[in-house]
DRENDO-1510 file (C-alpha; in Angstrom, 1 decimal, always signed):
<recs>
REC; n; res; u; v; w
REC; 1; MET; -0.8; +1.1; +2.9 .
REC; 2; SER; -3.7; +1.9; -1.3 .
REC; 3; SER; -2.8; -0.5; -4.0 .
REC; 4; ALA; -4.1; -3.3; -6.0 .
REC; 5; GLY; -3.3; -5.4; -9.2 .
REC; 6; THR; -3.9; -3.5; -12.7 .
REC; 7; ALA; -3.3; -4.5; -16.2 .
REC; 8; ASN; +0.3; -6.0; -17.0 .
REC; 9; ALA; +0.9; -3.9; -19.9 .
REC; 10; GLN; -0.1; -0.7; -18.2 .
REC; 11; TRP; +1.3; +0.5; -14.9 .
REC; 12; ALA; -0.3; +1.9; -11.9 .
REC; 13; ARG; +1.6; +4.6; -10.1 .
REC; 14; GLN; +1.8; +6.8; -7.0 .
REC; 15; THR; +4.7; +9.6; -6.5 .
REC; 16; THR; +4.3; +12.1; -3.4 .
REC; 17; PHE; +6.5; +14.3; -1.8 .
REC; 18; ASP; +5.6; +16.0; +1.8 .
REC; 19; VAL; +7.4; +18.8; +3.4 .
REC; 20; GLY; +6.1; +20.1; +7.0 .
REC; 21; ALA; +6.4; +20.4; +10.6 .
REC; 22; ILE; +6.7; +17.5; +12.8 .
REC; 23; ARG; +6.1; +17.2; +17.2 .
REC; 24; LEU; +7.8; +14.0; +18.3 .
REC; 25; THR; +8.9; +12.2; +21.6 .
REC; 26; ARG; +11.2; +9.1; +20.9 .
REC; 27; ASP; +12.5; +7.1; +23.6 .
REC; 28; ASP; +16.2; +8.5; +22.6 .
REC; 29; PHE; +15.0; +12.3; +22.0 .
REC; 30; ALA; +13.2; +14.6; +24.1 .
REC; 31; ASP; +9.9; +16.2; +23.7 .
REC; 32; THR; +11.0; +18.4; +20.4 .
REC; 33; GLY; +9.7; +19.9; +17.2 .
REC; 34; GLY; +11.4; +20.0; +13.8 .
REC; 35; LEU; +11.2; +19.8; +10.1 .
REC; 36; ASN; +10.3; +16.5; +8.4 .
REC; 37; VAL; +10.2; +15.7; +4.7 .
REC; 38; ALA; +9.1; +12.4; +3.1 .
REC; 39; GLY; +8.6; +10.9; -0.1 .
REC; 40; LEU; +7.1; +7.9; -1.9 .
REC; 41; TRP; +7.7; +6.2; -5.1 .
REC; 42; SER; +5.3; +3.2; -6.3 .
REC; 43; ARG; +4.4; +1.3; -9.3 .
REC; 44; TRP; +2.8; -1.8; -9.4 .
REC; 45; SER; +0.8; -4.2; -12.1 .
REC; 46; GLU; -1.2; -7.2; -11.7 .
REC; 47; ARG; +2.4; -9.2; -11.3 .
REC; 48; VAL; +4.7; -6.8; -10.4 .
REC; 49; SER; +4.8; -4.3; -7.4 .
REC; 50; LEU; +7.9; -1.7; -6.7 .
REC; 51; VAL; +7.8; +0.6; -3.7 .
REC; 52; ALA; +10.5; +2.8; -2.2 .
REC; 53; SER; +9.7; +5.8; +0.5 .
REC; 54; GLY; +11.8; +7.6; +2.8 .
REC; 55; ALA; +11.7; +10.2; +5.6 .
REC; 56; ALA; +14.0; +12.6; +7.3 .
REC; 57; THR; +13.5; +14.6; +10.3 .
REC; 58; HIS; +15.7; +17.4; +11.7 .
REC; 59; ILE; +14.7; +18.5; +15.1 .
REC; 60; SER; +15.7; +21.6; +17.0 .
REC; 61; ASP; +18.6; +20.7; +18.9 .
REC; 62; GLY; +20.6; +19.8; +15.5 .
REC; 63; ARG; +20.1; +16.0; +15.6 .
REC; 64; SER; +18.8; +14.4; +12.4 .
REC; 65; THR; +17.2; +11.1; +11.7 .
REC; 66; ALA; +16.4; +9.5; +8.4 .
REC; 67; ILE; +15.0; +6.2; +7.0 .
REC; 68; ALA; +14.7; +4.6; +3.7 .
REC; 69; LEU; +12.6; +1.4; +2.8 .
REC; 70; GLY; +12.2; -0.4; -0.3 .
REC; 71; SER; +10.5; -3.4; -1.5 .
REC; 72; ALA; +9.8; -5.8; -4.9 .
REC; 73; SER; +7.4; -8.5; -5.5 .
REC; 74; TYR; +6.3; -10.5; -8.0 .
REC; 75; THR; +2.9; -12.6; -8.4 .
REC; 76; VAL; +1.7; -15.5; -10.2 .
REC; 77; PRO; -2.2; -15.6; -10.7 .
REC; 78; VAL; -3.8; -18.8; -10.4 .
REC; 79; ARG; -7.6; -18.6; -11.1 .
REC; 80; ARG; -8.6; -16.8; -7.7 .
REC; 81; VAL; -5.3; -17.5; -6.0 .
REC; 82; ARG; -2.2; -15.4; -6.4 .
REC; 83; PHE; +1.5; -16.7; -5.2 .
REC; 84; GLU; +3.8; -13.6; -4.4 .
REC; 85; ALA; +7.3; -13.6; -3.7 .
REC; 86; GLY; +9.5; -10.8; -3.0 .
REC; 87; ALA; +11.9; -8.9; -0.6 .
REC; 88; THR; +12.0; -5.7; +1.3 .
REC; 89; GLY; +15.0; -3.5; +2.9 .
REC; 90; THR; +15.2; -0.7; +5.3 .
REC; 91; VAL; +18.3; +1.7; +6.3 .
REC; 92; LEU; +17.6; +3.3; +9.4 .
REC; 93; GLY; +20.5; +6.6; +10.3 .
REC; 94; THR; +20.3; +8.7; +13.3 .
REC; 95; SER; +22.9; +11.4; +14.5 .
REC; 96; GLY; +25.6; +10.0; +16.5 .
REC; 97; LEU; +24.7; +6.4; +16.1 .
REC; 98; ARG; +25.6; +3.7; +13.9 .
REC; 99; PRO; +23.1; +3.0; +10.7 .
REC; 100; ALA; +20.8; +0.1; +11.0 .
REC; 101; SER; +19.6; -1.9; +8.6 .
REC; 102; SER; +17.4; -5.4; +7.6 .
REC; 103; TRP; +17.0; -7.1; +4.6 .
REC; 104; LEU; +13.9; -9.6; +4.5 .
REC; 105; GLY; +12.8; -12.1; +1.8 .
REC; 106; PHE; +9.0; -13.3; +1.9 .
REC; 107; ALA; +6.4; -15.7; +0.5 .
REC; 108; ARG; +2.7; -15.3; +0.4 .
REC; 109; ALA; -0.2; -16.6; -0.9 .
REC; 110; HIS; -3.4; -14.6; -1.5 .
REC; 111; VAL; -7.2; -15.9; -2.0 .
REC; 112; LEU; -9.3; -13.5; -3.8 .
REC; 113; GLY; -13.0; -13.0; -3.8 .
REC; 114; GLN; -15.3; -10.1; -4.9 .
REC; 115; GLY; -14.5; -7.1; -2.9 .
REC; 116; ARG; -12.8; -9.3; -0.2 .
REC; 117; GLY; -9.3; -11.5; +0.1 .
REC; 118; ALA; -7.0; -13.2; +2.6 .
REC; 119; TRP; -3.4; -14.2; +2.8 .
REC; 120; LEU; -0.9; -16.2; +4.6 .
REC; 121; GLY; +2.9; -15.6; +4.5 .
REC; 122; ALA; +6.3; -16.2; +6.2 .
REC; 123; GLY; +9.5; -14.6; +5.6 .
REC; 124; GLY; +13.3; -14.5; +7.1 .
REC; 125; GLY; +16.4; -12.5; +6.8 .
REC; 126; THR; +18.9; -10.4; +8.8 .
REC; 127; VAL; +19.1; -7.4; +11.0 .
REC; 128; HIS; +22.0; -5.3; +11.2 .
REC; 129; LEU; +22.0; -3.6; +14.6 .
REC; 130; GLU; +25.3; -1.4; +15.7 .
REC; 131; THR; +28.1; -4.0; +14.9 .
REC; 132; GLU; +26.3; -7.0; +15.1 .
REC; 133; SER; +23.8; -9.0; +12.7 .
REC; 134; VAL; +21.0; -11.2; +14.1 .
REC; 135; GLY; +18.5; -13.4; +12.0 .
REC; 136; ALA; +14.9; -12.7; +11.8 .
REC; 137; ALA; +12.0; -14.8; +11.0 .
REC; 138; THR; +8.3; -13.7; +10.4 .
REC; 139; GLY; +4.6; -15.3; +9.7 .
REC; 140; GLU; +1.6; -13.4; +9.1 .
REC; 141; VAL; -2.1; -13.9; +8.0 .
REC; 142; GLY; -4.7; -11.6; +7.1 .
REC; 143; GLY; -7.6; -10.3; +5.4 .
REC; 144; TRP; -9.2; -7.3; +3.8 .
REC; 145; LEU; -12.8; -6.2; +2.6 .
REC; 146; ARG; -13.1; -3.6; +0.1 .
REC; 147; ARG; -16.2; -1.6; -1.0 .
REC; 148; GLY; -15.7; +1.3; -3.5 .
REC; 149; ASP; -13.2; +3.6; -1.8 .
REC; 150; GLN; -13.5; +2.2; +1.6 .
REC; 151; ARG; -11.0; -0.5; +2.8 .
REC; 152; LEU; -10.7; -2.5; +6.1 .
REC; 153; THR; -7.9; -4.9; +6.5 .
REC; 154; VAL; -6.8; -7.1; +9.9 .
REC; 155; ASN; -3.6; -8.6; +10.2 .
REC; 156; ALA; -1.6; -11.0; +12.6 .
REC; 157; ALA; +2.0; -11.0; +12.2 .
REC; 158; THR; +4.7; -12.8; +14.5 .
REC; 159; VAL; +8.2; -11.8; +14.6 .
REC; 160; ARG; +11.3; -13.7; +16.1 .
REC; 161; THR; +14.5; -12.0; +15.9 .
REC; 162; SER; +17.0; -10.1; +18.8 .
REC; 163; THR; +17.9; -6.8; +20.1 .
REC; 164; VAL; +21.2; -5.1; +20.7 .
REC; 165; SER; +22.0; -3.2; +23.5 .
REC; 166; THR; +25.1; -1.1; +24.5 .
REC; 167; VAL; +26.8; -1.4; +27.7 .
REC; 168; ILE; +30.2; +0.8; +28.4 .
REC; 169; PHE; +32.0; +0.3; +31.3 .
REC; 170; SER; +34.0; +3.0; +33.4 .
REC; 171; ASP; +37.3; +1.3; +31.8 .
REC; 172; GLU; +35.5; +2.2; +28.3 .
REC; 173; THR; +35.2; -1.3; +27.4 .
REC; 174; VAL; +32.2; -1.6; +25.2 .
REC; 175; LEU; +29.8; -4.9; +25.4 .
REC; 176; ARG; +27.2; -5.5; +22.7 .
REC; 177; VAL; +24.6; -7.6; +24.5 .
REC; 178; ARG; +22.1; -9.4; +22.5 .
REC; 179; GLU; +18.7; -10.4; +23.6 .
REC; 180; PRO; +16.1; -12.7; +21.7 .
REC; 181; VAL; +12.7; -11.5; +21.4 .
REC; 182; GLY; +9.5; -12.7; +20.0 .
REC; 183; TYR; +6.0; -10.6; +19.8 .
REC; 184; THR; +2.9; -10.9; +17.8 .
REC; 185; ASP; +1.3; -7.5; +16.5 .
REC; 186; VAL; -2.6; -7.5; +15.9 .
REC; 187; SER; -3.8; -5.0; +13.6 .
REC; 188; LEU; -6.9; -3.4; +12.4 .
REC; 189; ALA; -6.4; -0.8; +9.2 .
REC; 190; GLY; -8.9; +1.1; +7.7 .
REC; 191; HIS; -8.9; +3.3; +4.7 .
REC; 192; ALA; -11.8; +5.9; +3.7 .
REC; 193; ALA; -12.2; +8.6; +0.9 .
REC; 194; TRP; -15.0; +11.2; +0.4 .
REC; 195; ARG; -14.4; +13.4; -2.7 .
REC; 196; GLN; -11.0; +15.5; -1.5 .
REC; 197; LEU; -10.7; +13.9; +2.0 .
REC; 198; GLU; -8.9; +11.0; +2.6 .
REC; 199; ILE; -8.6; +9.4; +6.0 .
REC; 200; ASP; -6.3; +6.4; +7.3 .
REC; 201; ALA; -6.4; +4.8; +10.8 .
REC; 202; VAL; -4.3; +2.0; +12.2 .
REC; 203; ALA; -4.4; +0.3; +15.4 .
REC; 204; VAL; -2.0; -2.2; +16.6 .
REC; 205; SER; -2.1; -4.4; +20.0 .
REC; 206; ARG; +1.5; -5.9; +20.7 .
REC; 207; HIS; +1.5; -9.2; +22.5 .
REC; 208; ALA; +5.4; -9.8; +23.6 .
REC; 209; TRP; +6.1; -13.4; +24.6 .
REC; 210; LYS; +9.9; -13.3; +24.8 .
REC; 211; GLY; +12.7; -10.6; +25.8 .
REC; 212; ASN; +12.4; -7.2; +26.7 .
REC; 213; LEU; +9.8; -5.7; +24.7 .
REC; 214; ALA; +6.4; -4.3; +26.2 .
REC; 215; SER; +3.0; -5.8; +25.2 .
REC; 216; MET; +1.1; -2.4; +24.6 .
REC; 217; PRO; -1.3; -0.6; +22.2 .
REC; 218; GLY; -0.5; +1.8; +19.5 .
REC; 219; ALA; -2.4; +3.7; +16.6 .
REC; 220; VAL; -2.0; +6.1; +14.0 .
REC; 221; VAL; -4.6; +8.6; +12.4 .
REC; 222; ALA; -3.6; +10.1; +9.0 .
REC; 223; GLY; -5.7; +12.4; +6.7 .
REC; 224; ALA; -5.3; +14.2; +3.6 .
REC; 225; TRP; -7.4; +17.1; +1.9 .
REC; 226; TRP; -6.8; +17.3; -1.7 .
REC; 227; PHE; -7.7; +21.2; -2.7 .
REC; 228; THR; -5.9; +20.8; -5.8 .
REC; 229; PRO; -5.5; +17.4; -8.4 .
REC; 230; TYR; -1.7; +17.8; -7.4 .
REC; 231; MET; -1.7; +19.4; -3.8 .
REC; 232; ALA; -3.3; +18.4; -0.6 .
REC; 233; MET; -2.6; +19.2; +3.1 .
REC; 234; ALA; -1.9; +16.4; +5.2 .
REC; 235; GLY; -1.6; +15.5; +9.0 .
REC; 236; ALA; -0.9; +12.6; +11.0 .
REC; 237; VAL; -0.8; +11.7; +14.7 .
REC; 238; GLY; -0.3; +8.7; +16.8 .
REC; 239; ARG; +1.9; +6.3; +18.6 .
REC; 240; GLN; +4.3; +4.0; +16.7 .
REC; 241; LEU; +5.6; +0.7; +18.4 .
REC; 242; ALA; +9.0; -0.1; +18.6 .
REC; 243; ASP; +10.1; -2.0; +15.4 .
REC; 244; PRO; +13.3; -4.3; +16.0 .
REC; 245; MET; +13.1; -5.5; +12.4 .
REC; 246; ARG; +14.1; -1.8; +11.2 .
REC; 247; GLY; +15.9; -0.3; +14.6 .
REC; 248; THR; +13.5; +2.0; +15.4 .
REC; 249; VAL; +12.4; +2.8; +18.8 .
REC; 250; ARG; +9.1; +3.6; +20.4 .
REC; 251; THR; +7.6; +7.3; +19.1 .
REC; 252; ARG; +4.9; +9.6; +19.7 .
REC; 253; TYR; +4.6; +12.1; +16.7 .
REC; 254; ALA; +2.2; +14.9; +15.1 .
REC; 255; THR; +2.8; +16.2; +11.5 .
REC; 256; VAL; +1.3; +18.8; +9.1 .
REC; 257; ALA; +2.7; +19.0; +6.0 .
REC; 258; LEU; +2.1; +20.0; +2.4 .
REC; 259; ARG; +1.5; +17.1; -0.1 .
REC; 260; LEU; +2.7; +17.2; -3.6 .
REC; 261; SER; +1.7; +14.5; -6.0 .
REC; 262; ALA; +3.2; +13.9; -9.6 .
REC; 263; GLU; -0.3; +12.0; -10.5 .
REC; 264; ARG; -3.8; +13.4; -10.9 .
REC; 265; HIS; -5.7; +12.6; -7.6 .
REC; 266; GLY; -8.5; +10.2; -8.5 .
REC; 267; SER; -11.0; +11.8; -6.1 .
REC; 268; MET; -10.5; +15.1; -7.8 .
REC; 269; ARG; -11.5; +14.0; -11.2 .
REC; 270; ALA; -15.1; +15.9; -10.7 .
REC; 271; ARG; -16.3; +16.9; -14.4 .
REC; 272; THR; -17.8; +20.1; -15.1 .
REC; 273; THR; -19.7; +18.9; -17.8 .
REC; 274; PRO; -22.0; +16.1; -18.2 .
REC; 275; PRO; -20.4; +12.7; -20.1 .
REC; 276; ARG; -21.2; +12.5; -23.6 .
REC; 277; VAL; -22.3; +8.9; -23.4 .
REC; 278; ALA; -23.3; +7.0; -20.5 .
REC; 279; ALA; -21.5; +3.6; -19.2 .
REC; 280; GLY; -24.6; +2.1; -19.7 .
REC; 281; GLU; -24.6; +2.5; -23.4 .
REC; 282; ALA; -21.1; +1.5; -23.8 .
REC; 283; SER; -20.3; -2.0; -25.1 .
REC; 284; ILE; -17.4; -4.2; -24.5 .
REC; 285; VAL; -15.7; -7.2; -26.5 .
REC; 286; ALA; -12.5; -9.3; -25.4 .
REC; 287; ALA; -10.4; -11.2; -27.3 .
REC; 288; SER; -7.3; -13.6; -26.3 .
REC; 289; ALA; -3.8; -12.8; -26.9 .
REC; 290; ASP; +0.0; -14.0; -26.8 .
REC; 291; GLY; +1.2; -14.8; -23.4 .
REC; 292; GLY; -2.1; -15.8; -21.5 .
REC; 293; ALA; -3.2; -12.2; -22.0 .
REC; 294; ALA; -6.6; -10.6; -23.3 .
REC; 295; VAL; -7.3; -7.6; -25.2 .
REC; 296; VAL; -10.3; -5.8; -23.9 .
REC; 297; ARG; -12.2; -3.4; -26.3 .
REC; 298; VAL; -14.8; -0.8; -25.4 .
REC; 299; HIS; -17.0; +1.1; -28.1 .
REC; 300; ALA; -18.0; +4.4; -26.5 .
REC; 301; ALA; -18.7; +7.0; -29.0 .
REC; 302; GLY; -17.7; +10.4; -28.3 .
REC; 303; ALA; -16.4; +9.3; -24.9 .
REC; 304; ARG; -13.2; +11.4; -23.7 .
REC; 305; ARG; -12.1; +9.1; -21.1 .
REC; 306; VAL; -12.9; +5.5; -20.4 .
REC; 307; GLU; -12.1; +2.8; -17.5 .
REC; 308; ILE; -12.9; -0.6; -16.8 .
REC; 309; MET; -12.8; -2.3; -13.1 .
REC; 310; GLY; -13.5; -6.1; -12.2 .
REC; 311; ASP; -12.1; -9.2; -10.7 .
REC; 312; MET; -9.6; -9.2; -13.6 .
REC; 313; THR; -8.3; -6.1; -12.2 .
REC; 314; GLY; -8.3; -6.8; -8.7 .
REC; 315; TRP; -11.0; -4.3; -8.3 .
REC; 316; GLU; -9.2; -1.5; -9.4 .
REC; 317; PRO; -10.0; +1.0; -12.0 .
REC; 318; VAL; -7.8; +0.8; -15.1 .
REC; 319; ALA; -7.8; +3.5; -17.9 .
REC; 320; LEU; -8.1; +2.4; -21.3 .
REC; 321; THR; -6.1; +3.7; -24.5 .
REC; 322; ARG; -8.1; +5.4; -27.6 .
REC; 323; GLN; -7.4; +3.5; -30.6 .
REC; 324; GLY; -9.4; +5.3; -33.5 .
REC; 325; ASP; -13.2; +4.6; -32.7 .
REC; 326; ARG; -12.7; +2.3; -29.8 .
REC; 327; TRP; -10.8; +2.2; -26.6 .
REC; 328; GLU; -8.7; -0.9; -25.5 .
REC; 329; VAL; -6.3; -2.2; -22.8 .
REC; 330; ARG; -4.2; -5.2; -22.6 .
REC; 331; LEU; -4.8; -7.6; -19.5 .
REC; 332; THR; -3.1; -10.6; -18.0 .
REC; 333; THR; -5.7; -12.7; -16.6 .
REC; 334; THR; -7.3; -16.3; -17.2 .
REC; 335; PRO; -10.1; -17.3; -19.6 .
REC; 336; GLY; -13.6; -17.5; -18.5 .
REC; 337; ALA; -16.4; -15.6; -17.0 .
REC; 338; HIS; -15.4; -12.3; -15.3 .
REC; 339; HIS; -17.4; -9.6; -13.3 .
REC; 340; VAL; -17.2; -6.0; -14.9 .
REC; 341; VAL; -18.2; -2.4; -15.1 .
REC; 342; VAL; -17.2; +0.3; -17.2 .
REC; 343; ARG; -17.0; +4.3; -16.4 .
REC; 344; ILE; -17.4; +6.8; -18.9 .
REC; 345; ASP; -16.0; +10.6; -18.3 .
REC; 346; GLY; -15.6; +10.1; -14.6 .
REC; 347; GLY; -19.4; +9.2; -14.1 .
REC; 348; ALA; -21.2; +6.4; -12.5 .
REC; 349; TRP; -19.9; +2.8; -12.7 .
REC; 350; ALA; -22.3; +0.6; -14.9 .
REC; 351; PRO; -22.6; -2.8; -16.7 .
REC; 352; PRO; -21.6; -2.4; -20.2 .
REC; 353; SER; -25.0; -2.5; -22.8 .
REC; 354; ASN; -24.1; -5.8; -24.5 .
REC; 355; LEU; -23.2; -8.2; -21.4 .
REC; 356; PRO; -25.5; -10.1; -19.2 .
REC; 357; ARG; -26.3; -8.5; -16.0 .
REC; 358; ILE; -26.1; -10.3; -12.6 .
REC; 359; ASP; -26.1; -9.0; -8.8 .
REC; 360; ASP; -22.9; -9.2; -7.0 .
REC; 361; GLU; -22.6; -10.1; -3.6 .
REC; 362; LEU; -22.2; -6.3; -2.3 .
REC; 363; GLY; -25.5; -5.7; -3.6 .
REC; 364; GLY; -24.5; -3.9; -7.1 .
REC; 365; THR; -25.1; -5.2; -10.4 .
REC; 366; VAL; -22.1; -6.3; -12.8 .
REC; 367; GLY; -21.6; -7.4; -16.4 .
REC; 368; LEU; -20.7; -10.8; -17.2 .
REC; 369; LEU; -17.6; -10.8; -19.7 .
REC; 370; VAL; -16.6; -14.2; -21.1 .
REC; 371; ILE; -12.8; -14.3; -22.2 .
REC; 372; PRO; -12.1; -17.0; -24.5 .
</recs>
């Protein structure tokens, strides 16, 4: 998963659609090839996150499988702490089998620093497998580091639920057998971007301590090469572990696909002409507004595009809107001193000219903006 908080009044978004070929081996399918389509829709601000995704695979023997996932959460910021509550849902369908689904509510507490953060969370809900419903409980702890377009995340998640197996006797009597399972997945995920190329890698180590699940590793590597701002060639290879929460089985797969994006891809924003004004020549001011918000205004004469980034945006770029001879955006943030940098016309990030400059913890220089 690439997202973080942005302006409350300005939603960040990502919409992609993949179509391509897949080669997979599942515990319930033989090694086979087929057609795979997948989609992602997400919208997020500093407080609200909405995500929907899905994938469908049709293999050569005529069978199909499809999965749809959705999540929604709301976050309350309190200085450097973020309290998040939300819910996730999953529906899985496979040819010849009853659909499986799960519904889970969760709560998390995040602690944010400059270029780093950590969280602690727990959740609970219901998993529907075959004709049975079983309870599920989760707990998680994790942390992340970020510098520019590079990100590293470590996470440990513990799950307690049950699996349901079907036994059919010679007289056609059907018996559903529940077996409690408990396991902990420790994962390390990395994301990196270099101009048009993006790479994501995840390594997972499963430690099963109850039930019939095996302790084993898993890993996935995925990449995308954006040859236009809206189109990329994408591929992935890896082994995905069984997920009792979603009803999925252990799978090995390799895919190659054409990816279409509804939004212009950020790494393809290379300018063909130099910016008319350097970021270090821009000035910035902030004023308080109603509802715990602040209006941030940047003066950059001749600019075609202005973005800001700082602790008040979760260190994600936020594009400002032109208002006459200035640029502005409304942010939900706390009063006090904040670290901020500005980018003009896709150029380099730099502190605004009118702010005091300080060295950050990652060896860079930022401006100190005071919001009243």
